[in-house]
C-alpha positions in Angstrom: -66.4 -98.9 151.8 -65.9 -102.4 153.4 -67.7 -105.2 151.7 -70.2 -105.9 154.5 -71.4 -102.3 154.9 -71.7 -102.1 151.1 -74.2 -105.1 151.2 -76.1 -103.4 154.0 -76.2 -100.1 152.1 -77.4 -101.8 149.0 -80.1 -103.7 151.0 -81.3 -100.5 152.6 -81.6 -98.8 149.3 -83.4 -101.8 147.8 -85.8 -101.7 150.8 -86.5 -98.0 150.3 -87.5 -98.7 146.7 -89.6 -101.8 147.5 -91.1 -100.8 150.9 -90.7 -102.3 154.3 -92.2 -105.7 153.3 -88.9 -106.9 151.9 -87.4 -106.9 155.5 -90.1 -109.4 156.5 -88.5 -112.8 157.4 -85.0 -111.5 157.1 -84.1 -112.4 160.7 -85.8 -115.8 161.0 -84.2 -119.2 161.8 -80.5 -119.6 161.4 -80.0 -116.1 160.1 -81.1 -114.7 163.6 -78.2 -113.8 165.9 -80.0 -115.5 168.8 -80.5 -118.8 167.1 -79.4 -121.6 169.4 -79.8 -124.6 167.0 -80.0 -127.9 169.0 -79.1 -126.2 172.3 -82.6 -124.6 172.4 -84.5 -124.9 175.7 -87.8 -126.7 176.4 -90.2 -123.8 175.8 -88.2 -122.5 172.8 -88.3 -125.9 171.1 -92.1 -126.3 171.7 -92.7 -122.8 170.2 -90.6 -123.7 167.2 -92.4 -127.0 166.7 -95.8 -125.3 167.0 -94.8 -122.8 164.4 -93.4 -125.4 161.9 -95.5 -128.5 162.3 -98.9 -128.5 160.5 -101.7 -128.7 163.1 -104.4 -131.2 162.3 -108.0 -130.7 163.3 -108.2 -133.8 165.5 -106.0 -135.7 167.9 -103.6 -138.1 166.1 -104.3 -140.9 168.6 -108.0 -140.8 169.7 -109.2 -138.9 166.6 -111.4 -136.7 168.8 -112.0 -133.0 168.1 -110.3 -131.4 171.1 -107.7 -128.7 171.9 -104.3 -130.0 170.8 -100.8 -129.6 172.0 -97.4 -130.8 170.6 -96.1 -134.1 172.1 -92.5 -135.4 171.7 -92.5 -139.0 170.6 -89.0 -140.1 171.7 -88.8 -138.0 174.8 -85.3 -136.8 173.6 -86.6 -133.3 172.5 -84.8 -133.1 169.1 -85.3 -130.4 166.6 -86.8 -132.9 164.2 -90.4 -132.4 163.1 -90.9 -136.2 162.5 -90.3 -136.7 166.3 -93.3 -134.6 167.2 -97.1 -135.1 167.0 -100.3 -133.2 167.9 -102.3 -134.8 170.7 -105.2 -133.8 173.0 -104.3 -133.2 176.6 -105.6 -136.6 177.9 -103.7 -138.6 175.2 -100.5 -136.6 175.8 -100.7 -137.2 179.6 -101.3 -140.9 179.0 -98.4 -141.2 176.6 -96.0 -139.4 178.9 -97.1 -141.4 181.9 -98.3 -138.4 183.8 -101.9 -139.6 184.0 -100.9 -142.5 186.3 -98.9 -140.1 188.6 -101.8 -137.7 189.0 -104.3 -140.4 189.9 -102.6 -142.8 192.2 -104.5 -146.1 192.7 -106.3 -146.3 196.0 -107.2 -149.5 197.8 -110.8 -150.2 198.6 -112.7 -152.7 200.6 -116.0 -154.3 199.9 -117.7 -154.0 203.3 -120.3 -156.6 202.4 -117.8 -159.4 201.7 -114.6 -158.1 203.3 -112.6 -158.4 200.0 -109.8 -155.9 199.5 -109.0 -154.5 196.0 -106.1 -152.4 194.8 -108.3 -150.3 192.6 -111.9 -149.8 191.5 -110.9 -151.2 188.1 -109.7 -154.4 189.7 -112.9 -154.7 191.8 -115.0 -154.1 188.7 -113.2 -156.8 186.8 -113.5 -159.3 189.7 -117.1 -158.6 190.6 -118.3 -157.8 187.0 -119.8 -154.5 188.1 -119.2 -151.2 186.2 -116.1 -149.4 187.6 -117.8 -146.0 187.8 -120.5 -147.5 190.1 -117.9 -148.9 192.5 -115.9 -145.7 192.5 -119.1 -143.6 193.3 -120.0 -146.0 196.1 -116.5 -145.8 197.6 -116.6 -142.0 197.4 -119.9 -142.0 199.3 -122.0 -140.7 196.3 -124.0 -144.0 196.3 -125.0 -146.1 199.3 -124.8 -149.5 197.6 -124.3 -150.9 194.2 -125.6 -154.4 193.2 -126.2 -155.0 197.0 -122.6 -154.3 197.9 -121.0 -151.4 199.8 -117.5 -150.2 199.2 -115.1 -147.8 201.0 -111.6 -146.5 200.2 -108.9 -147.5 202.6 -106.9 -144.5 203.8 
C-alpha cells in the first residue's frame, strides 16, 4: 500500500473508533485545498477576519454600543489581524472617506442678508447659529431661524 493511502486508511480507522468529531477542523486554513493565502478576494478576506479577530462589544473609535463591522486600517487588505479593527458603520464610513462622498456639500444663501455659504456648517460657524437649525430652514422645514431665512442653491 502507498504511504499516502496508508495514512488515510489509518486516519479512517482512528475516526471510526473515536467517532466523527475527530474530523472536525481537519480541512481548515492552509490544510484546505481551496486555501488562497494572500491572493484571497475582498469578501473572503473579510469573512476570514470576522472569524479570527475577537469582536468587542463597542466601537473602537466612538466607544458606542452599535452594530460593528470589520474595517481595514491601511487600506491594503493584508491577511494580518493587526491591520483590522471593529468599527460601527458611521465611524467606518468616516474613516474610509465614504461619508463625504455620500453627502456632498450644498451651497446655501441667506435670503435676509444675501450672504452665500458653501455649507450649513460654514453658515453656522459664521453666524453662530446651530447648524441643524440652518439646515432645517434651508430644507423648508422651518420658516426662519433667528430672524434669518435660508435656501439651498441648486
